[in-house]
Each structure stands twice: as C-alpha cells, then as structure tokens.
TORMI-256462 format. One line per field, with one value per residue (C-alpha): residue number from 1; residue in one letter; y, z, x. Coordinates in steps of 0.25 Angstrom, whole numbers. Layout:
% TORMI-256462
pos = c(NUM ...) .
code = c(A ...) .
c2 = c(Y ...) .
c3 = c(Z ...) .
c1 = c(X ...) .
***
This chain:
% TORMI-256462
pos = c(1 2 3 4 5 6 7 8 9 10 11 12 13 14 15 16 17 18 19 20 21 22 23 24 25 26 27 28 29 30 31 32 33 34 35 36 37 38 39 40 41 42 43 44 45 46 47 48 49 50 51 52 53 54 55 56 57 58 59 60 61 62 63 64 65 66 67 68 69 70 71 72 73 74 75 76 77 78 79 80 81 82 83 84 85 86 87 88 89 90 91 92 93 94 95 96 97 98 99 100 101 102 103 104 105 106 107 108 109 110 111 112 113 114 115 116 117 118 119 120 121 122 123 124 125 126 127 128 129 130 131 132 133 134 135 136 137 138 139 140 141 142 143 144 145 146 147 148 149 150 151 152 153 154 155 156 157 158 159 160 161 162 163 164 165 166 167 168 169 170 171 172 173 174 175 176 177 178 179 180 181 182 183 184 185 186 187 188 189 190 191 192 193 194 195 196 197 198 199 200 201 202 203 204 205 206 207 208 209 210 211 212 213 214 215 216 217 218 219 220 221 222 223 224 225 226 227 228 229 230 231 232 233 234 235 236 237 238 239 240 241 242 243 244 245 246 247 248 249 250 251 252 253 254 255 256 257 258 259 260 261 262 263 264 265 266 267 268 269 270 271 272 273 274 275 276 277 278 279 280 281 282 283 284 285 286 287 288 289 290 291 292 293 294 295 296 297 298 299 300 301 302 303 304 305 306 307 308 309 310 311 312 313 314 315 316 317 318 319 320 321 322 323 324 325 326 327 328 329 330 331 332 333 334 335 336 337 338 339 340 341 342 343 344 345 346 347 348 349 350 351 352 353 354 355 356 357 358 359 360 361 362 363 364 365 366 367 368 369 370 371 372 373 374 375 376 377 378 379 380 381 382 383 384 385 386 387 388 389 390 391 392 393 394 395 396 397 398 399 400 401 402) .
code = c(X X X X X X X X X X X X X X X X X X X X X X X X X X X X X X X X X X X X X X X X X X X X X X X X X X X X X X X X X X X X X X X X X X X X X X X X X X X X X X X X X X X X X X X X X X X X X X X X X X X X X X X X X X X X X X X X X X X X X X X X X X X X X X X X X X X X X X X X X X X X X X X X X X X X X X X X X X X X X X X X X X X X X X X X X X X X X X X X X X X X X X X X X X X X X X X X X X X X X X X X X X X X X X X X X X X X X X X X X X X X X X X X X X X X X X X X X X X X X X X X X X X X X X X X X X X X X X X X X X X X X X X X X X X X X X X X X X X X X X X X X X X X X X X X X X X X X X X X X X X X X X X X X X X X X X X X X X X X X X X X X X X X X X X X X X X X X X X X X X X X X X X X X X X X X X X X X X X X X X X X X X X X X X X X X X X X X X X X X X X X X X X X X X X X X X X X X X X X X X X X X X) .
c2 = c(-266 -272 -287 -291 -304 -309 -307 -311 -322 -321 -308 -314 -317 -302 -301 -312 -303 -290 -283 -282 -272 -262 -264 -267 -279 -283 -290 -305 -309 -304 -306 -311 -304 -310 -317 -312 -327 -327 -319 -330 -340 -333 -331 -346 -348 -338 -345 -359 -354 -346 -358 -371 -366 -377 -387 -380 -386 -400 -395 -390 -380 -391 -396 -382 -381 -394 -391 -378 -384 -394 -382 -375 -388 -386 -372 -379 -391 -399 -412 -412 -414 -407 -393 -388 -373 -367 -353 -347 -351 -348 -359 -368 -367 -368 -381 -387 -383 -390 -403 -406 -411 -404 -414 -407 -412 -407 -394 -383 -376 -368 -354 -341 -327 -323 -332 -325 -321 -327 -342 -338 -333 -346 -355 -347 -348 -363 -369 -368 -374 -386 -388 -382 -371 -361 -359 -346 -344 -329 -322 -315 -301 -295 -301 -307 -322 -333 -340 -354 -360 -354 -359 -373 -374 -371 -384 -394 -408 -400 -394 -399 -389 -378 -368 -357 -348 -352 -337 -326 -316 -304 -306 -317 -325 -339 -349 -362 -371 -383 -382 -380 -392 -400 -397 -399 -413 -416 -414 -419 -406 -401 -389 -379 -368 -355 -353 -341 -333 -343 -351 -343 -335 -346 -361 -370 -385 -392 -406 -401 -394 -406 -396 -402 -390 -377 -366 -354 -347 -341 -327 -322 -327 -337 -326 -334 -324 -325 -338 -348 -354 -368 -379 -389 -402 -413 -426 -432 -420 -422 -437 -435 -422 -415 -401 -399 -386 -392 -392 -400 -399 -407 -419 -431 -431 -417 -418 -430 -419 -429 -425 -429 -425 -435 -427 -428 -431 -422 -408 -409 -411 -397 -390 -384 -379 -375 -369 -354 -357 -343 -342 -355 -351 -338 -345 -354 -344 -338 -351 -356 -344 -346 -360 -357 -346 -355 -354 -354 -342 -335 -337 -333 -320 -317 -319 -309 -298 -299 -298 -285 -279 -282 -275 -263 -262 -264 -253 -244 -248 -254 -266 -279 -289 -301 -311 -307 -321 -323 -337 -334 -323 -325 -316 -303 -292 -283 -268 -262 -248 -235 -232 -246 -246 -233 -236 -248 -241 -231 -242 -248 -234 -235 -249 -255 -267 -272 -274 -270 -278 -273 -279 -281 -269 -268 -282 -282 -295 -297 -309 -316 -306 -294 -285 -280 -266 -267 -270 -258 -249 -254 -250 -237 -234 -236 -227 -216 -218 -216 -205 -196 -199 -205 -215 -204 -204 -217 -215 -219 -226 -238 -245 -259 -262 -276) .
c3 = c(-890 -878 -877 -865 -857 -863 -877 -874 -863 -861 -855 -842 -839 -838 -823 -821 -826 -817 -827 -837 -827 -828 -841 -856 -856 -870 -867 -864 -875 -866 -852 -849 -839 -825 -820 -806 -801 -803 -790 -782 -789 -785 -771 -771 -775 -764 -754 -757 -756 -743 -736 -743 -746 -753 -752 -763 -773 -769 -768 -782 -787 -793 -802 -806 -820 -825 -817 -824 -837 -836 -834 -846 -855 -860 -865 -874 -878 -870 -862 -847 -843 -855 -851 -841 -836 -838 -835 -849 -863 -867 -856 -861 -876 -872 -865 -877 -885 -876 -876 -890 -897 -910 -919 -931 -940 -932 -925 -929 -920 -928 -922 -928 -928 -921 -909 -896 -894 -880 -885 -897 -888 -880 -893 -899 -887 -884 -898 -902 -889 -891 -906 -912 -922 -921 -935 -935 -945 -948 -946 -957 -961 -954 -940 -938 -941 -946 -959 -956 -968 -966 -951 -956 -966 -955 -948 -954 -951 -944 -935 -920 -914 -919 -907 -912 -906 -908 -908 -911 -900 -908 -918 -912 -925 -922 -929 -935 -923 -929 -943 -935 -927 -939 -947 -935 -933 -947 -946 -932 -925 -911 -909 -897 -898 -890 -887 -878 -887 -890 -878 -871 -883 -894 -892 -892 -893 -892 -895 -907 -912 -909 -903 -895 -886 -883 -873 -868 -856 -847 -847 -859 -864 -853 -842 -833 -830 -832 -829 -833 -846 -852 -860 -867 -872 -879 -872 -884 -883 -868 -869 -879 -874 -862 -861 -857 -851 -839 -824 -812 -813 -826 -818 -816 -801 -798 -783 -785 -789 -798 -805 -819 -827 -828 -835 -831 -840 -848 -845 -833 -841 -847 -834 -828 -815 -803 -808 -807 -798 -796 -812 -812 -802 -809 -822 -818 -819 -833 -841 -832 -837 -851 -851 -845 -856 -867 -878 -889 -884 -881 -895 -901 -893 -896 -911 -911 -902 -910 -923 -917 -914 -928 -934 -925 -929 -944 -943 -938 -948 -937 -941 -934 -930 -930 -940 -949 -948 -935 -934 -934 -923 -909 -898 -900 -910 -912 -917 -924 -923 -924 -911 -906 -894 -889 -891 -883 -872 -872 -872 -859 -853 -855 -848 -862 -860 -873 -877 -889 -896 -907 -920 -916 -910 -899 -895 -891 -885 -881 -873 -868 -858 -867 -871 -885 -879 -874 -888 -894 -882 -885 -899 -897 -887 -898 -907 -896 -893 -907 -910 -898 -899 -885 -890 -891 -875 -876 -887 -882 -869 -866 -856 -860 -867 -862) .
c1 = c(-136 -131 -133 -142 -140 -153 -147 -133 -134 -119 -120 -125 -110 -106 -109 -99 -87 -86 -77 -88 -96 -84 -77 -81 -72 -68 -55 -59 -49 -38 -44 -58 -66 -65 -77 -82 -81 -66 -64 -71 -62 -49 -55 -57 -42 -38 -46 -41 -26 -30 -36 -31 -17 -8 -20 -27 -18 -24 -38 -39 -28 -19 -30 -35 -28 -35 -48 -49 -45 -56 -66 -60 -60 -75 -72 -61 -69 -59 -60 -57 -43 -37 -36 -25 -24 -10 -5 -4 -7 7 11 1 5 19 17 11 23 32 23 27 40 45 53 60 49 38 43 34 24 14 9 4 8 -5 -4 -3 12 13 12 21 32 32 32 42 51 48 47 62 66 57 62 49 47 36 29 21 10 8 -5 -13 -9 -21 -16 -30 -28 -19 -22 -27 -21 -8 -8 -13 -2 8 4 12 18 30 20 20 11 1 0 -9 -20 -34 -39 -28 -27 -26 -38 -46 -44 -49 -39 -45 -41 -48 -40 -27 -29 -33 -21 -12 -18 -16 -1 1 3 -3 -11 -11 -21 -20 -35 -33 -42 -52 -57 -68 -73 -74 -78 -66 -66 -52 -57 -64 -52 -43 -33 -21 -19 -27 -22 -30 -34 -45 -39 -47 -60 -62 -62 -53 -41 -26 -18 -28 -24 -28 -21 -29 -22 -30 -29 -21 -11 -10 -8 4 11 16 22 36 32 25 25 21 6 8 14 6 10 15 15 25 35 42 55 49 37 25 14 0 -11 -21 -22 -13 0 -1 0 12 17 8 -5 -9 -21 -28 -29 -36 -46 -48 -50 -62 -73 -72 -72 -84 -92 -88 -92 -105 -108 -104 -93 -103 -111 -98 -93 -106 -106 -92 -94 -105 -98 -85 -93 -99 -85 -80 -92 -90 -75 -78 -88 -77 -67 -58 -49 -53 -42 -51 -56 -68 -74 -81 -78 -63 -65 -63 -68 -59 -59 -47 -50 -38 -44 -36 -28 -32 -22 -26 -41 -39 -33 -44 -54 -48 -48 -64 -64 -67 -57 -51 -36 -27 -17 -7 -10 -25 -31 -41 -46 -60 -66 -81 -84 -96 -99 -98 -110 -112 -113 -98 -93 -101 -95 -81 -81 -89 -77 -67 -75 -75 -60 -56 -66 -62 -48 -48 -38 -27 -26 -20 -10 4 -2 7 -2 -5 -19 -23) .
***
C-alpha cells in the first residue's frame, strides 16, 4: 500500500525534489535528490558575480564557508563557530592528520579495513611522511561490520588518532562512536569520524559523543550537491591544534598577505584556500529542508523502510549486506542477489536509480521523500529482471553503474 501524506507527513516534501516525478530515486546514499530551490540559489550566485563582480567577496562570499557551517551545526549537535566547509571529506580528514604530532611512543593512527578508500589512500600516503603508522583493524568475515571489541583493543596508549567511519559505506553498519570516543579519551587519543553516511539519515550529536573532529558532506543524505563538505572541530581541539595542510582563508588577517601563518580561531583555522563558492550556494537548501523535517522523524521512517527492504530480500533468499540489528543499521540496504551487476544496469535502464558496489551488491537507499510503493516496485522489478532473463542483455556491459 502506498503511504499517503496524511499517513506519512514527510511525503509533503516530495514536490520539492523534481527528479522524484520522473524517476524512482533510491540512491540518496550516493547523491541526494536536488531541491528545486537550488536553481534559484545558483541563479543568485550568478547574479552576484554578474552584477557585483569582485565586490561579492566582501559582500558575503568570503564568509560563506563558516556561515553555511553554522547552518549545518544544529544537524550535528554542534555549537556555532565550530563547523567549517571544505571541498572534500578526504581533504578535511587529511588536514586533521596534519594537525597532530607523532612522537615515537604515540605514533599510531587507528583505521578499519572497511573505511572509505579515499580517506585511507590519503592517510596511507601522508602518515609515514609525518612519522605516523596506520593500524588497520580488519572487518568481519562477512564484510558487514567491524567487531567493536577488536577495534577498542586496537586503541592503546600508542594511539594518537582514531580515524574511522561512523557508518560503513558498503553495508551501512553503524559503528559505536560513543564507545570509540570513550576508549580514545581514556588513553589520551583524538577521534576523527567520517560521517558522510550518517549525517542526514541518523541523528548525530558531536557534543554528546565527545568527538574531537567530524567530517561529512551535503552530497548524499543532506541533498546539497557536490563540493560542500564540512569539518567539525571541538572548541578544545581548535584551541590546541592547527593543521599543516592549510591556506590563506585560515589566516587571522588573510588580506594582510603576511609571509608567515597566524591561524584564526575556531572553525576558521580549518579552512584552506579560496572557497568553492557555487557549491556553497547549492548546499544551502537541502540541509534547510532536512532540519525542518526533523532528524528523529527521518530516522524513524528510515528504520521502517529499511526493515521492509530486508524483509523483501529475506523472502526471496537474497543475501543482505547490512546489519541484522536495526539499531546498527544506517539508511542503505545492499542486496547481493544473482547477477547483481547486470540487474543493477537493468534497473537503471528502467529509471529505477540505485547503484552497485563489488563485495556488497545492489545498494538501495530510501530517504524521507520515498514512498513505500517505490520500494515494492524496485524489488518487483528485480524479480522481473531475474525471471525474464532481462539481465542477460547487460552481460559484459562495461558502462559504469553509479
């Protein structure tokens, strides 16, 4: 049965997202649907550039990375002045790595085998040059999660930084960030969470967690588009640390063009070079809508719809690459069904927008604007593709599945 706006008040936001009228859009874990109002925001940017030219910097552009950070702060449980916008999560997490020293008796950086590879690449390359050593905690044999006790045991007095995903990208496994932060504090280590797959689909409170750093982006669940990522730094961390990977926007007096660095306070010190202004304009609308909808309501709906997807997969005997405990499950379900790569391409050809990841399967991600009927239709289409052999048309196709 299709949920109606009366039964599901979150469906009142569907009209704000044009793509929902043309596609069954179940890929918000990769790229959130664009709010219609983004066009107006980008037109506003273009008009300012057209009419104000270079004066636009002094009339608002320069402050946008912190202004937008303050707008995002409530979605993180963060205080004003603690969130800065950066171009990518990889860059944000790398800047955190460069803010610390690594003496011989405290030179370890703890990560996991299931963290997103982009951050691992940066850490693997940077850490040895900074005198640090990356310790990788393996994932469970099923590839769904990381054993909590094994991860906690890896955090020792030699640990300088714990840099792990809050929610794992392949399986949507929610790691116990509170326990990780508590263990790190007990041994004097810092924690940097990659929250790209959590903020916008599960409630996050950086102050309750006591986390030192948290990075994420508006690209996915926050429906803000590419290039708008955020870095939260606790007031204590900002007072004590400053990144070596930096730029002129982090300077206390950038337009003095000094020959030496004098870091600004708070969120400003985590900025880099000249900001990517169009991405910041585009990133304003999605977070505004989610804040209005309310994270508790969004999480409740996500739990219900993800549970339905798991039940549909179980009824068909498909392997599910997602935690069985709903409390450990984020907003995505991965179906490892037969011929999954080909089935994914067949779904895309039918305008059912999902994605495929090796080792996981077809990832399906309902969001607050998704109807129950869309979930049923997606799984029914998988049934049809398998039953009719329609997947065979896509055997050997090398085009990328998003």
